[in-house]
C-alpha positions as CSV (number, residue, x, y, z in Angstrom):
1,M,-31.0,-208.9,7.7
2,K,-28.8,-206.0,7.9
3,R,-29.9,-204.9,11.1
4,A,-28.9,-208.5,12.8
5,V,-25.4,-208.1,11.3
6,K,-25.4,-204.7,12.5
7,L,-26.7,-206.1,16.3
8,L,-23.7,-208.8,15.8
9,L,-21.1,-206.2,15.1
10,S,-21.8,-204.1,17.8
11,L,-22.5,-206.8,20.3
12,L,-18.8,-208.2,19.3
13,L,-17.9,-204.6,19.9
14,T,-19.1,-204.1,23.4
15,V,-17.3,-207.5,24.5
16,V,-14.0,-206.5,22.6
17,F,-14.2,-202.8,24.8
18,G,-15.4,-204.4,27.6
19,W,-12.5,-207.2,28.1
20,W,-10.2,-204.3,27.3
21,A,-11.6,-202.2,30.5
22,F,-11.9,-204.9,33.1
23,R,-9.3,-207.2,31.9
24,D,-6.6,-205.8,34.4
25,T,-9.3,-205.3,37.0
26,N,-8.0,-205.0,40.3
27,L,-11.4,-206.8,41.8
28,S,-11.2,-206.3,46.0
29,E,-9.7,-202.7,45.2
30,Q,-12.6,-201.6,42.4
31,W,-15.2,-203.0,45.4
32,D,-13.4,-201.3,48.3
33,S,-13.3,-198.3,46.0
34,L,-17.3,-198.8,45.2
35,R,-18.0,-199.6,49.4
36,T,-16.2,-196.6,50.7
37,A,-16.3,-193.9,48.2
38,N,-18.1,-190.6,49.0
39,Y,-21.5,-190.6,47.1
40,V,-22.4,-187.2,49.0
41,W,-20.3,-185.9,45.8
42,L,-23.4,-187.7,43.6
43,I,-25.8,-184.8,44.6
44,P,-24.0,-182.2,42.8
45,Y,-22.9,-184.5,40.4
46,V,-27.3,-185.1,39.4
47,G,-27.7,-181.6,39.5
48,L,-24.9,-181.0,36.8
49,L,-26.5,-183.4,34.6
50,L,-29.5,-181.6,34.5
51,C,-27.9,-178.3,33.9
52,I,-26.3,-180.2,30.9
53,H,-30.1,-181.5,29.6
54,L,-30.8,-177.8,30.0
55,F,-28.2,-176.6,27.8
56,R,-28.1,-179.4,25.6
57,T,-31.5,-178.2,25.1
58,I,-31.8,-174.6,24.6
59,R,-28.6,-175.1,21.6
60,W,-30.9,-177.2,20.1
61,G,-33.8,-174.6,20.3
62,F,-31.1,-171.9,18.9
63,L,-30.6,-173.8,16.1
64,L,-34.0,-174.7,15.4
65,S,-34.9,-170.6,15.8
66,G,-34.2,-169.9,12.1
67,I,-37.5,-172.1,11.4
68,E,-39.5,-171.7,14.2
69,K,-39.3,-170.9,17.8
70,V,-40.5,-173.2,19.8
71,G,-41.6,-173.4,23.5
72,F,-39.4,-174.7,26.2
73,R,-41.9,-177.3,27.2
74,R,-42.2,-179.2,24.2
75,L,-38.6,-178.6,23.0
76,N,-37.6,-179.6,26.6
77,E,-40.3,-183.1,25.8
78,A,-38.5,-183.6,22.4
79,A,-35.0,-183.4,23.5
80,G,-35.0,-185.4,26.5
81,I,-37.5,-188.6,25.1
82,G,-34.9,-188.2,22.2
83,F,-31.6,-188.4,24.4
84,M,-33.0,-191.3,26.1
85,M,-34.2,-193.3,22.7
86,L,-30.6,-192.3,21.5
87,I,-29.2,-194.7,24.4
88,I,-31.5,-197.7,24.8
89,L,-32.4,-198.3,20.7
90,P,-29.7,-200.5,19.3
91,F,-28.2,-199.3,15.7
92,R,-28.3,-195.6,16.6
93,L,-31.9,-195.2,15.6
94,G,-32.4,-192.6,18.7
95,E,-30.5,-190.0,16.1
96,F,-33.9,-190.1,14.5
97,A,-36.0,-189.3,17.9
98,R,-35.7,-186.0,18.3
99,P,-36.8,-185.3,14.5
100,F,-39.9,-187.2,14.7
101,L,-40.7,-185.9,18.3
102,I,-40.1,-182.8,17.2
103,N,-42.4,-182.3,14.0
104,Q,-45.2,-183.9,16.3
105,R,-44.8,-180.7,18.2
106,S,-44.3,-178.4,15.9
107,S,-44.8,-177.0,12.3
108,I,-40.7,-178.2,11.7
109,R,-40.5,-180.5,8.8
110,R,-38.3,-183.8,9.6
111,S,-35.5,-183.4,7.4
112,A,-35.2,-179.4,8.2
113,A,-34.7,-181.1,12.4
114,M,-32.7,-184.1,11.2
115,T,-30.3,-181.4,9.4
116,S,-30.0,-179.2,13.1
117,V,-29.1,-183.3,15.0
118,V,-26.4,-183.9,12.1
119,L,-24.9,-180.0,12.6
120,E,-24.9,-180.3,16.2
121,R,-22.8,-184.2,15.7
122,I,-20.6,-182.1,13.2
123,V,-20.1,-179.3,15.7
124,D,-19.0,-181.2,18.7
125,G,-17.2,-183.9,16.7
126,I,-15.1,-181.2,15.7
127,F,-14.9,-179.0,18.8
128,I,-14.0,-182.0,20.7
129,A,-11.5,-183.3,18.3
130,V,-9.7,-180.4,18.3
131,L,-9.8,-179.2,21.3
132,L,-8.0,-183.0,22.7
133,R,-5.4,-182.4,19.9
134,I,-4.5,-178.7,21.5
135,L,-4.2,-180.5,25.3
136,L,-2.7,-183.8,24.0
137,F,0.4,-181.3,23.3
138,F,0.4,-180.0,27.1
139,V,0.4,-184.1,28.4
140,P,4.5,-184.4,29.0
141,E,5.2,-188.2,29.7
142,E,4.9,-189.9,25.7
143,T,3.0,-193.1,26.2
144,E,1.2,-195.7,24.3
145,T,-2.2,-194.2,25.7
146,L,-0.9,-191.0,24.8
147,R,-0.7,-192.0,20.7
148,Y,-3.7,-194.0,21.0
149,A,-5.5,-190.3,22.3
150,R,-3.7,-188.6,19.5
151,W,-4.7,-191.1,16.5
152,G,-8.3,-191.1,17.7
153,A,-8.3,-187.2,17.8
154,N,-7.3,-187.4,14.4
155,V,-9.4,-189.6,12.9
156,M,-12.6,-187.9,14.5
157,F,-11.7,-184.7,13.4
158,T,-10.8,-186.2,9.9
159,I,-14.3,-187.8,9.9
160,F,-16.7,-184.7,11.0
161,A,-14.3,-182.0,8.9
162,G,-15.0,-184.0,6.3
163,G,-18.9,-183.8,6.7
164,L,-18.5,-180.2,7.0
165,A,-16.6,-179.2,4.3
166,F,-18.9,-181.8,1.9
167,L,-22.0,-179.8,3.6
168,L,-20.7,-176.6,2.8
169,F,-19.9,-177.2,-0.4
170,A,-23.2,-178.8,-1.1
171,L,-24.5,-175.3,0.1
172,W,-22.5,-173.7,-2.3
173,H,-23.4,-176.4,-5.4
174,Q,-25.9,-177.8,-4.6
175,K,-26.7,-179.9,-7.9
176,R,-23.4,-180.6,-8.4
177,A,-23.2,-182.0,-5.5
178,V,-26.0,-184.2,-5.6
179,H,-25.0,-185.2,-8.9
180,L,-21.6,-186.0,-7.4
181,V,-23.0,-188.7,-4.9
182,K,-24.7,-190.4,-7.9
183,R,-21.8,-190.4,-10.1
184,T,-19.1,-191.7,-7.4
185,L,-21.8,-193.7,-5.5
186,G,-24.1,-195.3,-7.6
187,R,-21.2,-197.2,-9.2
188,V,-21.1,-199.2,-6.3
189,A,-25.1,-199.1,-5.1
190,P,-27.4,-197.2,-7.7
191,H,-30.0,-197.4,-4.7
192,L,-28.1,-196.3,-2.6
193,A,-26.8,-193.2,-4.4
194,D,-30.4,-192.4,-5.2
195,K,-31.9,-192.3,-1.4
196,T,-28.1,-190.6,-0.2
197,A,-28.7,-188.0,-3.1
198,E,-32.5,-187.4,-1.9
199,I,-30.9,-187.1,1.7
200,V,-28.5,-184.3,1.0
201,D,-30.5,-182.4,-1.3
202,S,-33.2,-182.6,1.4
203,F,-30.6,-181.2,4.1
204,V,-28.7,-178.3,2.2
205,G,-32.2,-177.4,1.4
206,A,-32.5,-177.2,5.5
207,M,-29.5,-175.6,5.8
208,R,-30.6,-172.6,4.2
209,Q,-33.1,-172.7,7.3
210,L,-30.2,-171.5,9.6
211,P,-30.9,-169.1,12.4
212,G,-29.3,-165.7,12.6
213,K,-26.4,-164.5,13.6
214,G,-27.7,-163.9,17.3
215,A,-29.2,-167.3,16.9
216,L,-25.5,-168.9,16.4
217,F,-23.7,-167.2,18.9
218,G,-26.3,-168.8,21.4
219,F,-25.7,-171.9,19.6
220,F,-22.1,-172.0,19.9
221,A,-22.4,-170.3,23.6
222,F,-23.9,-173.0,24.6
223,T,-21.6,-175.3,23.5
224,A,-19.1,-174.2,25.4
225,G,-21.1,-174.0,28.1
226,Y,-22.2,-177.8,28.1
227,W,-19.2,-179.1,27.3
228,A,-17.1,-176.7,30.0
229,I,-20.1,-178.0,32.5
230,T,-19.3,-181.6,31.7
231,A,-15.7,-181.7,32.3
232,F,-16.1,-179.9,35.7
233,S,-19.2,-182.8,36.6
234,L,-16.2,-185.2,35.8
235,K,-14.0,-183.7,39.0
236,V,-16.9,-183.8,40.8
237,V,-17.6,-187.1,40.6
238,A,-13.6,-188.2,41.4
239,R,-13.9,-186.5,44.3
240,A,-16.6,-189.2,45.6
241,F,-13.1,-191.7,45.5
242,D,-10.4,-189.5,46.7
243,C,-8.7,-190.1,50.0
244,T,-11.3,-188.4,52.5
245,N,-12.4,-191.6,54.0
246,P,-10.5,-191.9,57.7
247,R,-11.2,-195.8,57.7
248,L,-8.8,-196.2,54.6
249,P,-5.4,-195.8,56.1
250,G,-2.4,-195.3,52.8
251,C,-5.7,-195.0,50.5
252,L,-3.8,-193.9,46.5
253,P,-5.1,-190.7,45.7
254,F,-7.4,-190.3,42.8
255,H,-7.8,-186.3,42.3
256,L,-8.7,-184.5,38.9
257,T,-7.8,-181.0,37.7
258,M,-10.1,-179.1,35.4
259,F,-7.4,-179.9,32.9
260,Q,-7.6,-183.4,33.2
261,S,-11.1,-183.9,33.1
262,F,-11.1,-181.6,30.2
263,V,-8.6,-184.8,28.5
264,V,-10.5,-187.6,29.6
265,L,-14.2,-185.8,28.8
266,C,-12.1,-185.6,25.1
267,V,-11.1,-189.2,25.5
268,L,-14.6,-190.6,26.2
269,V,-16.7,-188.5,23.6
270,V,-13.8,-190.0,20.7
271,G,-14.6,-193.5,22.6
272,I,-18.7,-193.7,22.4
273,M,-18.4,-192.2,19.0
274,I,-17.8,-196.3,18.4
275,P,-20.7,-198.1,17.7
276,S,-21.5,-200.3,20.0
277,A,-24.7,-202.0,22.0
278,P,-27.4,-199.9,23.1
279,G,-26.2,-198.0,26.8
280,M,-22.8,-197.3,25.4
281,I,-21.5,-200.8,27.7
282,G,-18.2,-201.1,27.0
283,T,-16.9,-198.4,25.0
284,F,-17.9,-196.2,28.0
285,Q,-15.6,-197.6,30.8
286,A,-12.9,-198.4,27.7
287,A,-12.3,-195.0,27.0
288,M,-13.1,-193.2,30.6
289,K,-10.1,-196.0,31.8
290,L,-8.1,-195.0,28.5
291,G,-8.4,-191.3,29.4
292,V,-7.7,-191.8,33.5
293,S,-4.5,-193.8,32.8
294,L,-3.0,-190.3,31.0
295,F,-2.3,-189.4,34.5
296,L,-2.5,-192.0,37.0
297,P,-0.5,-195.0,38.1
298,A,-2.0,-198.2,36.7
299,A,-2.7,-199.4,40.5
300,V,-4.8,-196.4,40.5
301,V,-6.6,-196.8,37.7
302,N,-7.2,-201.0,37.6
303,G,-9.0,-200.3,40.8
304,K,-10.9,-196.7,42.0
305,G,-10.3,-195.6,38.1
306,V,-12.8,-198.2,36.8
307,A,-14.9,-198.1,39.7
308,F,-14.8,-194.4,39.0
309,A,-16.1,-195.0,35.2
310,N,-19.0,-197.2,36.3
311,V,-20.4,-195.0,38.8
312,T,-20.3,-192.0,36.1
313,W,-21.8,-194.2,33.8
314,F,-24.7,-195.6,35.9
315,C,-25.3,-191.8,37.0
316,Q,-25.6,-190.7,33.2
317,M,-27.9,-193.5,31.8
318,A,-30.4,-193.2,35.5
319,Q,-30.3,-189.4,35.1
320,Q,-31.0,-189.5,31.1
321,V,-33.4,-192.6,31.3
322,G,-35.6,-191.7,34.4
323,L,-36.0,-187.6,33.1
324,G,-36.8,-189.6,29.5
325,L,-39.5,-191.4,31.4
326,V,-41.1,-189.1,33.2
327,L,-41.4,-186.2,30.2
328,M,-42.6,-189.2,28.0
329,T,-45.4,-190.4,31.2
330,M,-46.7,-186.9,31.2
331,S,-46.4,-186.7,27.4
332,Q,-48.7,-189.8,27.6
333,M,-47.0,-191.8,25.1
334,S,-45.7,-195.5,24.8
335,F,-42.2,-196.6,24.5
336,K,-43.5,-199.9,22.1
337,E,-45.1,-197.3,20.1
338,L,-42.5,-194.1,19.7
339,A,-39.8,-196.8,18.9
340,G,-42.0,-198.4,16.3
341,K,-43.0,-195.3,14.8
342,I,-39.3,-194.3,14.6
343,S,-38.1,-197.3,12.9
344,K,-41.0,-197.0,10.8
345,N,-39.9,-193.0,10.2
346,E,-36.4,-193.9,9.3
347,A,-36.9,-195.6,6.3
348,M,-39.0,-192.9,4.6
349,P,-38.2,-190.2,2.1
350,P,-36.5,-187.3,3.5
351,G,-39.2,-185.5,2.1
352,A,-41.8,-187.1,2.9
353,E,-43.1,-186.3,6.2
354,P,-45.3,-188.7,8.8
355,T,-48.9,-188.0,9.1
């Protein structure tokens, strides 16, 4: 019943954001943009997407190195398949894929691997929120879109900074943090409070196995590199829709500077944090449109801007799902079997590892 409600809410959000993204779309202009785009630029973009995957995989390895140094092949399999499952599975069940998969390929406990995933999310959330808030100071024109972006950055920072503060408090006073969860949440939902307290207790224990300074430096260095390459990749895709086609006299330019690409990326990350249907359909396009509209006129945004968002979305989904399927085939795994195991292990207590 709970999953049915979540599914309906996620689909509703997808419909709402999809409607907002496409409500003012100039369909003829969007079709012309898609038809005349210079898709040669997608070749380096796909290469950049593979670099992004590589950076994400290696930085995860840095976080896990405090427990066990996992070989690249096993790490890459768990990461590639896990990223695919995150896109495909509803209710963000895919977040449990990487911990489950790395547990099968190493001696790393599922709870410890899940802690590494949570820390990744917190670091990324704070990094993007702070970066977006700083960059928006240099966007000159005060618009309603700019206010939405600032509000989103503030909400995102509050959520992830709050999560980090609580984890640091729990790391400092583990018993007090567990007791606090039971006292506060227990007044409303005792069963949920006990389960949450177990998770907090398990997470804190795993956090004490963080890697040394060298590995943490590598993690943050690859985090910065990962986001820099991602921003540059948006600039590359935008080139496909710029006025380079001689068949289009009077073509409206579509160009993103590195500064603008970083802003669009940050707005996109804030947008796709909103739970929606699998594949981030709707929220992805709405966030991209919102980011691009900070710099380009509505006539460009509602034509080329939407086409740019759709092509970027399609390429990202195709790359991550395609790579995941290749790695899954090489690992001789069944998608149905894996999805079932992930769903089953989601309900397991954090201290109980699958056998």
